[in-house]
BAKOLPA-309296 format. One record per residue: residue number from 1; chain; x, y, z of N, C-alpha, C in turn. Coordinates in steps of 0.05 Angstrom, whole numbers, plus 5000, padded with zeros to 4 digits. Atoms other than C-alpha are relative to their C-alpha. Layout:
<rs>
<r resi="NUM" chain="A" n_px="X" n_py="Y" n_pz="Z" ca_px="X" ca_py="Y" ca_pz="Z" c_px="X" c_py="Y" c_pz="Z"/>
...
</rs>
This chain:
<rs>
<r resi="1" chain="A" n_px="5009" n_py="4978" n_pz="4981" ca_px="5298" ca_py="4083" ca_pz="5104" c_px="5005" c_py="5025" c_pz="4984"/>
<r resi="2" chain="A" n_px="4999" n_py="4973" n_pz="5014" ca_px="5284" ca_py="4151" ca_pz="5073" c_px="5001" c_py="5022" c_pz="5017"/>
<r resi="3" chain="A" n_px="4996" n_py="4975" n_pz="4983" ca_px="5309" ca_py="4217" ca_pz="5100" c_px="4985" c_py="5022" c_pz="4988"/>
<r resi="4" chain="A" n_px="5015" n_py="4977" n_pz="5008" ca_px="5265" ca_py="4275" ca_pz="5095" c_px="5010" c_py="5024" c_pz="5013"/>
<r resi="5" chain="A" n_px="4991" n_py="4974" n_pz="4992" ca_px="5286" ca_py="4346" ca_pz="5099" c_px="4981" c_py="5025" c_pz="4997"/>
<r resi="6" chain="A" n_px="5017" n_py="4976" n_pz="5003" ca_px="5247" ca_py="4411" ca_pz="5109" c_px="5015" c_py="5027" c_pz="5004"/>
<r resi="7" chain="A" n_px="4986" n_py="4974" n_pz="4999" ca_px="5275" ca_py="4478" ca_pz="5091" c_px="4980" c_py="5023" c_pz="5000"/>
<r resi="8" chain="A" n_px="5016" n_py="4977" n_pz="4997" ca_px="5244" ca_py="4545" ca_pz="5108" c_px="5018" c_py="5023" c_pz="4994"/>
<r resi="9" chain="A" n_px="4985" n_py="4976" n_pz="5008" ca_px="5268" ca_py="4611" ca_pz="5074" c_px="4985" c_py="5023" c_pz="5010"/>
<r resi="10" chain="A" n_px="5011" n_py="4976" n_pz="4993" ca_px="5252" ca_py="4678" ca_pz="5102" c_px="5013" c_py="5023" c_pz="4988"/>
<r resi="11" chain="A" n_px="4988" n_py="4979" n_pz="5015" ca_px="5261" ca_py="4740" ca_pz="5063" c_px="4987" c_py="5024" c_pz="5010"/>
<r resi="12" chain="A" n_px="5009" n_py="4976" n_pz="4991" ca_px="5256" ca_py="4809" ca_pz="5093" c_px="5010" c_py="5023" c_pz="4981"/>
<r resi="13" chain="A" n_px="4993" n_py="4978" n_pz="5020" ca_px="5254" ca_py="4872" ca_pz="5048" c_px="4992" c_py="5027" c_pz="5012"/>
<r resi="14" chain="A" n_px="5011" n_py="4976" n_pz="4992" ca_px="5251" ca_py="4944" ca_pz="5060" c_px="4996" c_py="5017" c_pz="4974"/>
<r resi="15" chain="A" n_px="5007" n_py="4984" n_pz="5025" ca_px="5218" ca_py="4992" ca_pz="5007" c_px="5002" c_py="5028" c_pz="5007"/>
<r resi="16" chain="A" n_px="5001" n_py="4971" n_pz="4999" ca_px="5229" ca_py="5065" ca_pz="4995" c_px="4987" c_py="5007" c_pz="4975"/>
<r resi="17" chain="A" n_px="5013" n_py="4991" n_pz="5024" ca_px="5181" ca_py="5100" ca_pz="4947" c_px="5005" c_py="5029" c_pz="4997"/>
<r resi="18" chain="A" n_px="4994" n_py="4970" n_pz="5008" ca_px="5198" ca_py="5164" ca_pz="4912" c_px="4980" c_py="5007" c_pz="4982"/>
<r resi="19" chain="A" n_px="5022" n_py="4990" n_pz="5017" ca_px="5140" ca_py="5203" ca_pz="4882" c_px="5010" c_py="5028" c_pz="4990"/>
<r resi="20" chain="A" n_px="4989" n_py="4976" n_pz="5013" ca_px="5164" ca_py="5253" ca_pz="4831" c_px="4979" c_py="5019" c_pz="4992"/>
<r resi="21" chain="A" n_px="5022" n_py="4982" n_pz="5010" ca_px="5097" ca_py="5282" ca_pz="4817" c_px="4993" c_py="5019" c_pz="5023"/>
<r resi="22" chain="A" n_px="5002" n_py="4979" n_pz="4980" ca_px="5094" ca_py="5347" ca_pz="4856" c_px="4985" c_py="5022" c_pz="4992"/>
<r resi="23" chain="A" n_px="5013" n_py="4976" n_pz="5005" ca_px="5046" ca_py="5403" ca_pz="4857" c_px="5004" c_py="5019" c_pz="5024"/>
<r resi="24" chain="A" n_px="4998" n_py="4982" n_pz="4978" ca_px="5065" ca_py="5462" ca_pz="4901" c_px="4977" c_py="5010" c_pz="5014"/>
<r resi="25" chain="A" n_px="5023" n_py="4991" n_pz="4984" ca_px="5021" ca_py="5475" ca_pz="4958" c_px="4979" c_py="4979" c_pz="5003"/>
<r resi="26" chain="A" n_px="5023" n_py="5020" n_pz="5001" ca_px="4980" ca_py="5413" ca_pz="4945" c_px="5009" c_py="4974" c_pz="5014"/>
<r resi="27" chain="A" n_px="4991" n_py="5025" n_pz="4990" ca_px="5022" ca_py="5360" ca_pz="4982" c_px="4980" c_py="4994" c_pz="5026"/>
<r resi="28" chain="A" n_px="5017" n_py="5007" n_pz="4977" ca_px="4974" ca_py="5321" ca_pz="5029" c_px="5012" c_py="4978" c_pz="5013"/>
<r resi="29" chain="A" n_px="4990" n_py="5020" n_pz="4983" ca_px="4998" ca_py="5280" ca_pz="5086" c_px="4979" c_py="4987" c_pz="5019"/>
<r resi="30" chain="A" n_px="5018" n_py="5015" n_pz="4986" ca_px="4965" ca_py="5227" ca_pz="5126" c_px="4998" c_py="5011" c_pz="5027"/>
<r resi="31" chain="A" n_px="5003" n_py="4990" n_pz="4973" ca_px="4938" ca_py="5252" ca_pz="5193" c_px="5007" c_py="4981" c_pz="5022"/>
<r resi="32" chain="A" n_px="4993" n_py="5019" n_pz="4983" ca_px="4952" ca_py="5189" ca_pz="5226" c_px="5029" c_py="4993" c_pz="5003"/>
<r resi="33" chain="A" n_px="4971" n_py="5006" n_pz="4999" ca_px="5023" ca_py="5175" ca_pz="5207" c_px="5019" c_py="5017" c_pz="4987"/>
<r resi="34" chain="A" n_px="4985" n_py="4978" n_pz="5012" ca_px="5047" ca_py="5236" ca_pz="5168" c_px="5013" c_py="4994" c_pz="4972"/>
<r resi="35" chain="A" n_px="4990" n_py="5007" n_pz="5028" ca_px="5064" ca_py="5198" ca_pz="5102" c_px="4982" c_py="5012" c_pz="4980"/>
<r resi="36" chain="A" n_px="5014" n_py="4988" n_pz="5027" ca_px="5043" ca_py="5220" ca_pz="5031" c_px="4978" c_py="4984" c_pz="4996"/>
<r resi="37" chain="A" n_px="5025" n_py="5012" n_pz="5007" ca_px="4976" ca_py="5208" ca_pz="5006" c_px="4995" c_py="5001" c_pz="4970"/>
<r resi="38" chain="A" n_px="5003" n_py="4998" n_pz="5029" ca_px="4958" ca_py="5192" ca_pz="4934" c_px="4967" c_py="4994" c_pz="4995"/>
<r resi="39" chain="A" n_px="5028" n_py="5009" n_pz="5005" ca_px="4887" ca_py="5184" ca_pz="4902" c_px="5000" c_py="4970" c_pz="4995"/>
<r resi="40" chain="A" n_px="5003" n_py="5029" n_pz="5005" ca_px="4861" ca_py="5113" ca_pz="4891" c_px="5011" c_py="4993" c_pz="4972"/>
<r resi="41" chain="A" n_px="4991" n_py="5006" n_pz="5027" ca_px="4876" ca_py="5118" ca_pz="4817" c_px="5030" c_py="4998" c_pz="5000"/>
<r resi="42" chain="A" n_px="4972" n_py="4999" n_pz="4998" ca_px="4948" ca_py="5140" ca_pz="4830" c_px="5014" c_py="4974" c_pz="5015"/>
<r resi="43" chain="A" n_px="4990" n_py="5024" n_pz="4984" ca_px="4957" ca_py="5085" ca_pz="4883" c_px="4999" c_py="4974" c_pz="4983"/>
<r resi="44" chain="A" n_px="5002" n_py="5026" n_pz="5015" ca_px="4932" ca_py="5030" ca_pz="4838" c_px="5021" c_py="4999" c_pz="4979"/>
<r resi="45" chain="A" n_px="4978" n_py="4998" n_pz="5021" ca_px="4979" ca_py="5054" ca_pz="4782" c_px="5026" c_py="4994" c_pz="5014"/>
<r resi="46" chain="A" n_px="4973" n_py="5000" n_pz="4988" ca_px="5038" ca_py="5059" ca_pz="4829" c_px="5005" c_py="4969" c_pz="5009"/>
<r resi="47" chain="A" n_px="4993" n_py="5026" n_pz="4990" ca_px="5029" ca_py="4989" ca_pz="4858" c_px="4994" c_py="4977" c_pz="4980"/>
<r resi="48" chain="A" n_px="5004" n_py="5019" n_pz="5023" ca_px="5008" ca_py="4955" ca_pz="4793" c_px="4974" c_py="4982" c_pz="5007"/>
<r resi="49" chain="A" n_px="5023" n_py="5017" n_pz="4992" ca_px="4940" ca_py="4931" ca_pz="4821" c_px="4974" c_py="5017" c_pz="4990"/>
<r resi="50" chain="A" n_px="5024" n_py="4988" n_pz="5012" ca_px="4868" ca_py="4947" ca_pz="4802" c_px="4987" c_py="5019" c_pz="5022"/>
<r resi="51" chain="A" n_px="5012" n_py="4979" n_pz="4984" ca_px="4832" ca_py="5008" ca_pz="4830" c_px="4983" c_py="4987" c_pz="5022"/>
<r resi="52" chain="A" n_px="5019" n_py="5014" n_pz="4983" ca_px="4779" ca_py="4961" ca_pz="4858" c_px="5011" c_py="4988" c_pz="5025"/>
<r resi="53" chain="A" n_px="4987" n_py="5014" n_pz="4979" ca_px="4827" ca_py="4926" ca_pz="4900" c_px="5011" c_py="5020" c_pz="5023"/>
<r resi="54" chain="A" n_px="4993" n_py="4977" n_pz="4981" ca_px="4850" ca_py="4993" ca_pz="4932" c_px="4974" c_py="5005" c_pz="5016"/>
<r resi="55" chain="A" n_px="5024" n_py="4995" n_pz="4985" ca_px="4777" ca_py="5005" ca_pz="4952" c_px="4992" c_py="4978" c_pz="5018"/>
<r resi="56" chain="A" n_px="5003" n_py="5023" n_pz="4982" ca_px="4773" ca_py="4935" ca_pz="4980" c_px="5013" c_py="5003" c_pz="5027"/>
<r resi="57" chain="A" n_px="4984" n_py="4995" n_pz="4975" ca_px="4828" ca_py="4951" ca_pz="5026" c_px="4989" c_py="5023" c_pz="5017"/>
<r resi="58" chain="A" n_px="5011" n_py="4978" n_pz="4985" ca_px="4797" ca_py="5017" ca_pz="5046" c_px="4976" c_py="4992" c_pz="5015"/>
<r resi="59" chain="A" n_px="5025" n_py="5010" n_pz="4987" ca_px="4730" ca_py="4983" ca_pz="5060" c_px="5004" c_py="4987" c_pz="5024"/>
<r resi="60" chain="A" n_px="4992" n_py="5017" n_pz="4978" ca_px="4764" ca_py="4937" ca_pz="5110" c_px="5014" c_py="5016" c_pz="5023"/>
<r resi="61" chain="A" n_px="4987" n_py="4982" n_pz="4982" ca_px="4795" ca_py="4998" ca_pz="5146" c_px="5030" c_py="4991" c_pz="5004"/>
<r resi="62" chain="A" n_px="4972" n_py="5011" n_pz="4998" ca_px="4866" ca_py="4964" ca_pz="5133" c_px="5018" c_py="5022" c_pz="4995"/>
<r resi="63" chain="A" n_px="4984" n_py="4976" n_pz="5009" ca_px="4896" ca_py="5029" ca_pz="5103" c_px="4988" c_py="5025" c_pz="5008"/>
<r resi="64" chain="A" n_px="5010" n_py="4975" n_pz="4989" ca_px="4892" ca_py="5098" ca_pz="5127" c_px="4987" c_py="5016" c_pz="4972"/>
<r resi="65" chain="A" n_px="5009" n_py="4985" n_pz="5025" ca_px="4849" ca_py="5144" ca_pz="5077" c_px="4984" c_py="5022" c_pz="5010"/>
<r resi="66" chain="A" n_px="5016" n_py="4976" n_pz="4992" ca_px="4810" ca_py="5208" ca_pz="5075" c_px="4987" c_py="5009" c_pz="4972"/>
<r resi="67" chain="A" n_px="5014" n_py="4990" n_pz="5024" ca_px="4763" ca_py="5241" ca_pz="5026" c_px="5004" c_py="5029" c_pz="5000"/>
<r resi="68" chain="A" n_px="4994" n_py="4970" n_pz="5008" ca_px="4782" ca_py="5310" ca_pz="4993" c_px="4975" c_py="5013" c_pz="4998"/>
<r resi="69" chain="A" n_px="5023" n_py="4983" n_pz="5003" ca_px="4737" ca_py="5366" ca_pz="4988" c_px="4986" c_py="4998" c_pz="4973"/>
<r resi="70" chain="A" n_px="5006" n_py="5003" n_pz="5026" ca_px="4732" ca_py="5353" ca_pz="4912" c_px="4984" c_py="4972" c_pz="4998"/>
<r resi="71" chain="A" n_px="5012" n_py="5025" n_pz="5004" ca_px="4706" ca_py="5282" ca_pz="4927" c_px="5019" c_py="4977" c_pz="4995"/>
<r resi="72" chain="A" n_px="4981" n_py="5021" n_pz="5003" ca_px="4769" ca_py="5244" ca_pz="4913" c_px="5006" c_py="4987" c_pz="5023"/>
<r resi="73" chain="A" n_px="4991" n_py="5014" n_pz="4979" ca_px="4788" ca_py="5189" ca_pz="4958" c_px="5030" c_py="4996" c_pz="5001"/>
<r resi="74" chain="A" n_px="4973" n_py="5000" n_pz="4998" ca_px="4860" ca_py="5194" ca_pz="4983" c_px="5008" c_py="4978" c_pz="5019"/>
<r resi="75" chain="A" n_px="4991" n_py="5024" n_pz="4982" ca_px="4900" ca_py="5134" ca_pz="5010" c_px="5030" c_py="5005" c_pz="5007"/>
<r resi="76" chain="A" n_px="4972" n_py="4996" n_pz="4988" ca_px="4962" ca_py="5135" ca_pz="5054" c_px="5017" c_py="4979" c_pz="4987"/>
<r resi="77" chain="A" n_px="4982" n_py="5017" n_pz="5017" ca_px="5018" ca_py="5105" ca_pz="5013" c_px="5014" c_py="4979" c_pz="5020"/>
<r resi="78" chain="A" n_px="4984" n_py="5019" n_pz="4981" ca_px="5056" ca_py="5075" ca_pz="5074" c_px="4979" c_py="4979" c_pz="5010"/>
<r resi="79" chain="A" n_px="5016" n_py="5019" n_pz="4988" ca_px="4995" ca_py="5039" ca_pz="5103" c_px="4991" c_py="4981" c_pz="4978"/>
<r resi="80" chain="A" n_px="5007" n_py="5015" n_pz="5026" ca_px="4973" ca_py="5013" ca_pz="5033" c_px="5024" c_py="4982" c_pz="4995"/>
<r resi="81" chain="A" n_px="4977" n_py="5016" n_pz="5004" ca_px="5044" ca_py="4987" ca_pz="5025" c_px="5000" c_py="4977" c_pz="5020"/>
<r resi="82" chain="A" n_px="4997" n_py="5021" n_pz="4977" ca_px="5042" ca_py="4951" ca_pz="5093" c_px="4980" c_py="4978" c_pz="4994"/>
<r resi="83" chain="A" n_px="5018" n_py="5021" n_pz="5007" ca_px="4978" ca_py="4916" ca_pz="5072" c_px="5006" c_py="4981" c_pz="4978"/>
<r resi="84" chain="A" n_px="4994" n_py="5018" n_pz="5022" ca_px="4999" ca_py="4894" ca_pz="5006" c_px="5027" c_py="4982" c_pz="5006"/>
<r resi="85" chain="A" n_px="4975" n_py="5016" n_pz="4993" ca_px="5070" ca_py="4869" ca_pz="5035" c_px="4988" c_py="4978" c_pz="5020"/>
<r resi="86" chain="A" n_px="5010" n_py="5022" n_pz="4984" ca_px="5030" ca_py="4831" ca_pz="5087" c_px="4985" c_py="4979" c_pz="4986"/>
<r resi="87" chain="A" n_px="5012" n_py="5018" n_pz="5016" ca_px="4989" ca_py="4799" ca_pz="5034" c_px="5021" c_py="4983" c_pz="4985"/>
<r resi="88" chain="A" n_px="4980" n_py="5015" n_pz="5015" ca_px="5049" ca_py="4780" ca_pz="4995" c_px="5017" c_py="4978" c_pz="5017"/>
<r resi="89" chain="A" n_px="4988" n_py="5018" n_pz="4982" ca_px="5084" ca_py="4751" ca_pz="5056" c_px="4981" c_py="4976" c_pz="5007"/>
<r resi="90" chain="A" n_px="5019" n_py="5022" n_pz="4991" ca_px="5021" ca_py="4709" ca_pz="5074" c_px="4993" c_py="4983" c_pz="4979"/>
<r resi="91" chain="A" n_px="5007" n_py="5018" n_pz="5021" ca_px="5012" ca_py="4679" ca_pz="5006" c_px="5019" c_py="4977" c_pz="4998"/>
<r resi="92" chain="A" n_px="4985" n_py="5025" n_pz="5006" ca_px="5035" ca_py="4610" ca_pz="4988" c_px="5007" c_py="5000" c_pz="4972"/>
<r resi="93" chain="A" n_px="4992" n_py="5001" n_pz="5028" ca_px="5075" ca_py="4605" ca_pz="4926" c_px="5009" c_py="4972" c_pz="4993"/>
</rs>
């Protein structure tokens, strides 16, 4: 007779992001949640993903975003982090 055991490990993490790139008078905050916003390029570099992935998340309305007057797309750092954390937790390793 063979005994089978199943184990499930759940890990919860909290993250705090510190952005040291500051331009006086140019800080833009998300209208929905009040968190900092970055350009898509900055967001991709910050999270270590491709800029195209950031645009895919924006296209599905999963993260808060807005377009600046100059035409740059700005993404809410907190909502993008939540999407990426959700993808990480949902993946099977």
